[in-house]
C-alpha positions as CSV (number, residue, x, y, z in Angstrom):
1,M,0.1,-0.1,0.0
2,F,1.5,3.3,-1.1
3,D,1.8,6.0,1.5
4,E,0.6,9.4,-0.2
5,A,1.0,11.6,2.6
6,L,4.4,10.7,3.2
7,L,5.3,12.3,0.2
8,D,4.6,16.1,1.6
9,D,6.2,15.1,5.1
10,E,10.1,16.6,4.5
11,E,10.9,14.7,8.0
12,E,9.2,11.5,7.9
13,L,11.0,11.3,4.3
14,A,14.4,11.9,5.9
15,R,14.0,9.7,9.0
16,R,12.6,6.7,6.7
17,D,15.7,7.5,3.8
18,S,18.2,6.3,6.5
19,D,21.2,5.9,4.2
20,G,20.4,9.5,2.8
21,L,20.0,8.3,-0.8
22,L,17.6,11.6,-1.6
23,W,20.6,13.8,0.0
24,A,23.4,11.6,-1.9
25,L,21.4,12.1,-5.6
26,A,21.4,15.9,-5.1
27,T,25.3,15.9,-5.0
28,A,25.6,14.6,-8.5
29,G,26.5,18.3,-10.3
30,S,29.0,18.9,-7.6
31,Q,30.5,15.1,-8.4
32,V,30.8,16.5,-12.0
33,R,32.4,19.6,-11.3
34,R,34.9,17.9,-8.5
35,A,36.1,15.8,-11.6
36,V,36.6,19.1,-13.6
37,E,38.2,20.4,-11.3
38,T,40.9,18.2,-10.6
39,V,41.4,17.0,-14.1
40,G,45.0,18.1,-13.8
41,E,45.4,15.3,-11.0
42,F,44.2,12.6,-13.3
43,G,47.5,12.3,-15.5
44,L,44.8,12.2,-18.8
45,E,48.0,13.6,-21.1
46,A,49.4,9.8,-21.2
47,L,46.4,8.9,-22.9
48,R,46.7,11.2,-25.8
49,S,47.9,10.4,-29.3
50,D,47.4,11.5,-33.0
51,T,44.9,8.4,-33.7
52,P,42.0,7.1,-31.7
53,P,42.5,3.5,-30.3
54,R,41.6,0.6,-32.5
55,A,39.1,-0.8,-29.7
56,L,37.9,0.2,-26.7
57,L,37.2,-2.2,-23.7
58,V,35.2,-0.9,-21.0
59,A,34.5,-2.6,-17.4
60,T,32.8,-1.7,-13.8
61,D,31.8,-3.3,-11.1
62,A,28.2,-1.8,-10.9
63,P,25.6,-3.9,-12.4
64,P,23.3,-2.7,-14.3
65,S,26.0,-0.4,-15.4
66,V,24.8,2.6,-16.9
67,T,28.1,3.8,-16.9
68,V,29.2,1.0,-19.6
69,R,26.0,2.1,-21.7
70,V,26.8,5.5,-21.7
71,V,30.6,5.4,-22.4
72,T,30.1,2.6,-25.5
73,R,27.3,4.7,-26.7
74,L,29.5,7.7,-27.5
75,S,32.2,5.6,-28.4
76,C,30.9,3.8,-31.2
77,E,31.4,6.7,-33.9
78,A,34.7,6.6,-33.7
79,T,36.1,3.5,-31.9
80,P,34.2,0.0,-31.7
81,A,33.3,-0.1,-28.0
82,L,32.7,-3.4,-26.1
83,A,31.5,-3.6,-22.3
84,W,34.0,-6.3,-20.9
85,H,32.6,-8.9,-18.3
86,G,35.3,-11.5,-18.6
87,V,37.8,-12.3,-15.8
88,E,40.8,-12.1,-18.5
89,L,41.4,-9.5,-21.3
90,P,40.9,-11.0,-24.8
91,R,43.7,-12.3,-26.7
92,W,43.5,-9.7,-29.2
93,A,43.8,-6.6,-26.6
94,G,47.3,-5.1,-27.2
95,P,49.0,-1.5,-27.5
96,A,46.8,-0.5,-30.2
97,D,43.5,-0.8,-27.8
98,A,42.3,1.1,-24.7
99,L,40.6,-0.1,-21.4
100,L,38.5,2.1,-19.2
101,I,37.9,0.9,-15.5
102,G,35.5,2.2,-13.1
103,A,35.5,0.7,-9.8
104,V,33.4,2.0,-7.3
105,D,34.5,-0.5,-4.6
106,G,38.0,-0.8,-5.4
107,H,38.4,-3.9,-4.5
108,H,36.9,-5.9,-7.2
109,P,39.1,-9.0,-8.1
110,R,38.0,-8.9,-11.6
111,L,38.7,-5.5,-12.0
112,A,41.9,-5.7,-10.2
113,E,42.9,-8.4,-12.5
114,L,41.9,-6.7,-15.9
115,A,44.0,-3.5,-14.8
116,E,47.0,-5.4,-14.0
117,Q,47.0,-7.4,-17.2
118,G,46.4,-4.1,-19.4
119,A,49.3,-2.6,-17.5
120,R,51.1,-5.6,-18.5
121,R,50.1,-5.7,-22.3
122,G,50.3,-2.1,-22.5
123,L,47.0,-0.7,-23.3
124,L,45.7,2.7,-23.2
125,M,44.0,2.5,-19.7
126,A,42.3,4.8,-17.6
127,V,40.8,3.8,-14.0
128,V,38.3,5.2,-11.7
129,A,38.6,3.7,-8.2
130,P,39.0,4.8,-4.5
131,A,42.6,5.9,-3.7
132,G,44.8,3.3,-2.3
133,S,42.5,0.5,-3.3
134,Q,43.4,-2.7,-4.8
135,V,42.3,-1.9,-8.4
136,A,43.8,1.5,-8.3
137,A,47.1,-0.1,-7.4
138,A,46.9,-2.7,-10.0
139,A,47.0,0.1,-12.5
140,G,50.4,0.7,-12.3
141,R,51.4,3.8,-13.9
142,A,48.3,4.4,-15.7
143,P,46.2,7.8,-14.7
144,V,43.9,6.9,-11.5
145,H,41.2,9.3,-10.9
146,A,40.4,8.7,-7.1
147,L,36.7,8.5,-6.2
148,P,35.1,10.3,-3.2
149,T,34.6,8.4,-0.2
150,G,31.4,8.5,2.0
151,L,28.5,8.4,-0.7
152,N,26.1,5.7,-1.1
153,R,26.6,3.2,-3.7
154,R,23.5,4.2,-5.8
155,A,24.5,8.0,-5.9
156,F,27.9,7.2,-7.6
157,R,27.1,7.7,-11.5
158,W,28.5,11.0,-12.0
159,A,31.3,10.5,-10.3
160,V,32.3,7.6,-12.2
161,I,30.8,8.7,-15.4
162,T,32.6,11.9,-15.7
163,P,36.4,11.0,-15.2
164,L,35.6,8.2,-17.9
165,L,34.3,11.2,-20.2
166,Q,37.1,13.1,-19.8
167,A,39.5,9.7,-21.1
168,L,37.4,9.5,-23.9
169,D,37.9,13.0,-24.8
170,A,41.8,12.3,-23.9
171,L,42.0,9.5,-26.2
172,G,40.5,11.2,-29.2
173,V,37.4,8.8,-29.1
174,H,34.6,11.5,-28.5
175,A,34.9,15.5,-28.0
176,V,33.7,16.1,-24.0
177,P,35.0,19.6,-23.5
178,P,34.8,21.4,-19.8
179,G,32.0,23.3,-21.0
180,L,29.6,20.6,-21.7
181,L,30.6,18.9,-18.3
182,A,29.7,22.5,-17.1
183,A,26.0,22.3,-18.4
184,V,25.9,18.7,-17.3
185,A,26.4,19.7,-13.8
186,D,24.0,22.7,-14.2
187,G,21.4,20.4,-15.6
188,L,22.0,17.9,-12.6
189,D,21.4,20.9,-10.2
190,Q,18.4,22.0,-11.6
191,T,16.9,18.4,-11.8
192,A,17.6,18.5,-8.0
193,E,16.0,21.5,-7.0
194,I,13.0,20.6,-8.8
195,C,12.6,17.1,-7.1
196,R,14.1,18.1,-3.8
197,P,12.0,16.6,-0.9
198,G,10.7,19.7,0.9
199,S,8.5,20.6,-2.6
200,D,5.2,19.1,-2.4
201,A,3.8,16.6,-4.8
202,F,1.9,18.8,-6.7
203,T,5.1,20.7,-7.8
204,N,7.6,18.0,-8.0
205,P,7.1,15.7,-10.9
206,A,9.4,12.9,-9.4
207,K,6.8,12.8,-6.4
208,A,3.8,12.8,-8.5
209,L,5.2,10.2,-10.9
210,A,5.8,8.3,-8.1
211,L,2.3,7.9,-6.8
212,E,1.0,6.9,-10.5
213,F,3.6,4.1,-10.7
214,S,2.9,2.7,-7.2
215,D,-0.2,1.1,-8.8
216,T,0.7,0.4,-12.5
217,L,3.1,-0.7,-14.9
218,P,5.8,1.7,-15.9
219,V,6.8,1.6,-19.6
220,I,9.8,3.5,-20.0
221,A,10.4,4.3,-23.9
222,G,13.5,6.1,-25.4
223,A,13.5,8.1,-28.3
224,G,16.8,8.5,-29.4
225,A,20.4,7.6,-28.9
226,L,21.6,8.4,-25.3
227,A,17.7,8.3,-24.3
228,G,17.5,4.8,-24.8
229,V,20.6,4.5,-22.3
230,A,18.5,6.9,-20.1
231,A,15.1,4.7,-20.4
232,R,16.8,1.6,-19.6
233,A,18.6,3.7,-16.4
234,I,15.3,4.5,-15.3
235,A,13.9,1.2,-15.6
236,D,16.8,0.0,-13.7
237,A,16.4,2.5,-10.8
238,L,12.8,1.3,-10.1
239,Q,13.6,-2.0,-10.3
240,T,16.5,-1.8,-7.9
241,C,15.3,0.8,-5.6
242,A,11.6,0.2,-5.3
243,G,11.0,-3.3,-6.7
244,A,9.0,-1.9,-9.5
245,P,8.2,-4.0,-12.3
246,A,9.3,-1.9,-14.9
247,V,10.2,-2.3,-18.7
248,S,12.3,-0.4,-20.8
249,V,12.4,-0.3,-24.8
250,S,14.7,1.8,-27.0
251,L,13.0,3.5,-29.7
252,P,12.2,2.9,-32.9
253,D,12.9,-0.9,-32.3
254,G,11.0,-1.3,-29.3
255,A,8.0,0.0,-30.2
256,G,6.0,-3.0,-31.2
257,R,6.8,-4.5,-27.3
258,A,6.0,-1.3,-26.0
259,G,2.6,-0.9,-28.0
260,A,1.9,-4.6,-27.2
261,L,1.8,-3.9,-22.9
262,L,-0.4,-0.8,-23.6
263,R,-2.8,-2.8,-25.6
264,G,-2.7,-5.5,-22.8
265,A,-4.2,-2.7,-20.3
266,G,-6.4,-1.0,-23.0
267,P,-10.5,-0.3,-22.5
268,S,-11.7,-3.6,-22.3
269,P,-12.4,-4.8,-18.8
270,A,-9.0,-5.7,-17.1
271,G,-7.3,-8.5,-17.9
272,Y,-9.4,-8.8,-21.2
273,A,-8.4,-8.2,-24.8
274,S,-10.9,-8.1,-28.0
275,T,-9.3,-8.8,-31.3
276,G,-11.3,-8.0,-34.6
277,G,-14.4,-6.8,-32.5
278,G,-15.2,-10.0,-31.2
279,T,-16.4,-10.5,-27.1
280,P,-13.3,-9.8,-25.2
281,T,-11.9,-12.9,-23.9
282,P,-9.9,-13.0,-20.3
283,A,-6.6,-12.7,-19.9
284,G,-4.9,-15.9,-20.2
285,Y,-7.9,-17.4,-22.2
286,A,-7.7,-18.7,-25.8
287,S,-9.9,-19.0,-28.3
288,V,-9.3,-20.3,-31.8
289,G,-11.8,-21.0,-34.6
290,G,-14.6,-19.3,-32.8
291,G,-14.7,-21.8,-29.9
292,T,-15.1,-21.4,-26.3
293,P,-12.4,-19.6,-24.6
294,T,-9.8,-22.1,-22.5
295,P,-8.6,-20.9,-19.4
296,A,-4.9,-20.3,-18.6
297,G,-3.2,-23.5,-18.3
298,Y,-6.1,-25.3,-19.6
299,A,-5.7,-27.6,-22.3
300,S,-8.4,-29.0,-24.9
301,V,-7.6,-30.9,-28.0
302,G,-10.1,-32.3,-30.3
303,G,-13.2,-30.5,-28.6
304,G,-12.4,-32.7,-25.3
305,T,-13.0,-31.0,-21.5
306,P,-10.2,-28.9,-20.7
307,T,-7.8,-30.0,-18.4
308,P,-6.9,-27.9,-15.3
309,A,-3.1,-26.7,-15.1
310,G,-1.0,-29.0,-13.3
311,Y,-3.4,-31.7,-14.0
312,A,-2.4,-34.7,-16.4
313,S,-5.3,-37.0,-18.0
314,V,-3.8,-39.7,-20.2
315,G,-6.4,-41.7,-22.3
316,G,-9.3,-40.1,-21.1
317,G,-8.5,-41.0,-17.5
318,T,-9.4,-38.6,-14.5
319,P,-7.0,-35.9,-14.4
320,T,-4.3,-36.1,-11.2
321,P,-4.1,-33.4,-9.1
322,D,-0.6,-31.5,-8.8
323,R,1.6,-31.7,-5.8
324,D,1.2,-28.2,-4.4
325,F,-2.3,-28.4,-2.2
326,F,-2.3,-25.0,-1.0
327,R,-1.6,-22.9,-4.0
328,D,-4.0,-20.2,-4.0
329,R,-5.7,-21.1,-7.6
330,V,-8.8,-18.4,-7.4
331,E,-7.6,-14.8,-5.4
332,G,-5.2,-12.6,-6.8
333,A,-4.5,-9.3,-8.1
334,G,-5.3,-8.1,-11.6
335,P,-3.1,-7.2,-14.1
336,R,-1.5,-3.6,-13.5
337,R,-2.4,-0.9,-16.0
338,A,0.3,0.5,-18.3
339,R,1.9,3.7,-17.5
340,L,3.9,5.4,-20.3
341,L,6.6,7.5,-20.1
342,V,9.0,8.5,-22.7
343,V,12.6,10.0,-22.5
344,G,13.8,12.0,-25.6
345,D,11.1,12.8,-27.7
346,D,11.9,16.7,-27.5
347,G,12.5,17.4,-31.5
348,A,16.5,17.2,-31.1
349,A,17.4,15.2,-34.0
350,D,20.9,16.4,-35.2
351,D,22.8,16.3,-32.1
352,P,26.1,17.3,-32.6
353,A,27.3,15.2,-29.5
354,L,26.4,11.9,-31.6
355,G,28.9,13.0,-34.2
356,S,28.7,13.8,-38.0
357,R,26.1,11.7,-39.7
358,S,23.9,12.1,-43.0
359,G,20.7,13.1,-43.3
360,A,19.4,9.6,-44.4
361,Q,21.0,8.3,-40.9
362,I,19.5,11.1,-38.9
363,Q,15.7,10.3,-40.5
364,L,16.4,6.5,-39.6
365,D,17.5,7.4,-36.0
366,E,16.2,10.1,-34.3
367,V,13.3,11.0,-36.4
368,A,12.0,7.8,-36.7
369,A,12.2,7.4,-32.8
370,R,10.2,10.4,-32.2
371,R,7.3,9.2,-34.8
372,A,7.3,6.0,-32.7
373,A,7.3,7.9,-29.4
374,S,4.0,9.9,-30.8
375,A,2.3,7.1,-31.7
376,L,2.8,5.5,-28.5
377,H,1.6,8.5,-26.9
378,T,-1.4,8.3,-29.4
379,L,-2.0,4.8,-28.7
380,A,-2.1,5.2,-25.0
381,R,-4.4,8.1,-25.2
382,E,-7.2,5.9,-27.2
383,L,-7.0,3.2,-24.5
384,G,-7.6,5.5,-21.7
385,L,-4.0,5.3,-20.2
386,R,-1.6,8.4,-18.8
387,S,1.5,8.8,-20.7
388,S,4.0,11.8,-20.4
389,S,7.4,12.8,-21.3
390,V,10.5,13.7,-19.0
391,D,10.9,17.1,-18.7
392,V,14.4,18.0,-19.4
393,P,16.3,21.6,-20.2
394,P,17.1,22.1,-23.4
395,G,20.6,21.2,-24.9
396,P,23.2,18.7,-25.8
397,A,21.9,15.0,-25.5
398,L,24.3,14.4,-23.0
399,V,23.0,17.2,-20.8
400,R,19.5,16.1,-21.5
401,F,20.8,12.4,-20.5
402,A,22.0,13.7,-17.3
403,A,18.9,15.3,-16.1
404,A,16.6,12.4,-17.5
405,T,18.6,9.5,-15.6
406,A,18.5,12.4,-12.3
407,F,14.8,12.4,-12.4
408,G,14.7,8.6,-12.7
409,D,16.6,8.3,-9.9
410,F,14.4,10.2,-7.7
411,T,10.9,9.1,-8.7
412,A,12.3,5.5,-8.0
413,S,13.4,7.1,-4.4
414,Y,10.3,8.5,-3.7
415,L,8.2,5.3,-4.9
416,A,10.5,3.0,-2.4
417,L,9.8,5.4,0.3
418,G,5.8,5.4,-0.5
419,L,5.8,1.8,-0.5
420,G,7.9,1.4,3.3
421,L,11.0,0.6,1.7
422,D,14.8,2.1,2.2
423,P,15.9,3.1,-1.1
424,G,19.7,3.4,-0.2
425,A,19.3,-0.1,1.4
426,L,21.5,-2.7,-0.7
427,G,19.7,-5.8,-1.5
428,P,21.4,-9.2,-0.6
429,A,22.5,-9.7,-4.1
430,E,24.3,-6.2,-4.4
431,R,26.0,-6.7,-1.0
432,L,27.1,-10.1,-2.2
433,H,28.6,-8.5,-5.6
């Protein structure tokens, strides 16, 4: 049960947010500025060369890693980039290639091993890790950016992404000038101000959306190159912080899947679907050739009596019940109605941050994605479902990406708090990792 009144109680929000995640998320802009101010200590001059690397490998210790996705997406224009999850570097990796490592923990044995191998093989390498950590020590003479200490693990994103983007710039893979990073920091600060805990649910879009997501199926669609990464990041945050059954798609390729999810919660009675104007069929039932719908988990062959799920009838004999006698076969919550959220359908198709592309490529990429987003908004409206877009400040793609992901982090945190969860508490799997 979602506690709506909690959203307007700043003191109670702070009390339940025992790990201080909301405060930590608000420091994202300062994380970017710190990396810009200390870039001279990073030693990136060692990475500069006349040509970009043959290939780029990126490894982090934060699954699901938005860091890897945004770095590889920005790199692919100039250099093949690969998220590397193996314990050993590929056999072909050598001095012509580059390796970027982001280690929030700093003691991950896989990343320490990769750093040691990279140094031994002579790869161009940059490492982001806590000072004095095992990963930093394994980097040898490679540039190492020292992470700040004391932040919640779920709020380290820009402390890791920013120095890795600076490394991309030094490698000649993707231009990330200080002015762009300053704009990113400003966008993060603006989002943190809008989504601050002290604002009420009527003026705080993250709180309002958290309330809507509390009893719906969040469908997050990204319309654009980095918007697809942002959509995945928002869905990941909803899942990890609040346990929400969020789904993300990247447009235009994911339009069919998103449309199917929306149609599954259309204007027919909850859980029913009507095709071709016929009588709505209950969810999980199938009607073939005009026959009587068969319940989910039942099988009827040759017109015989349907057999219940978990029962087996051989040769016309009496069905045998399954072993789970106490399983509830009747009661259960109905299907959630979908709630569409689109990231990146703001019309900025020819973004210079994505490199030089022909008009045909732009048409196939951002324009096609925006058209798919518009079609999804229309479909949601026709089905009586709510839909909206993430409101981000104008600017380059990286600035909009930063603001959108920050908005998603705040939304997920408020959703978790309203459901009685601590958004900053790590689960067993995360602690083990």
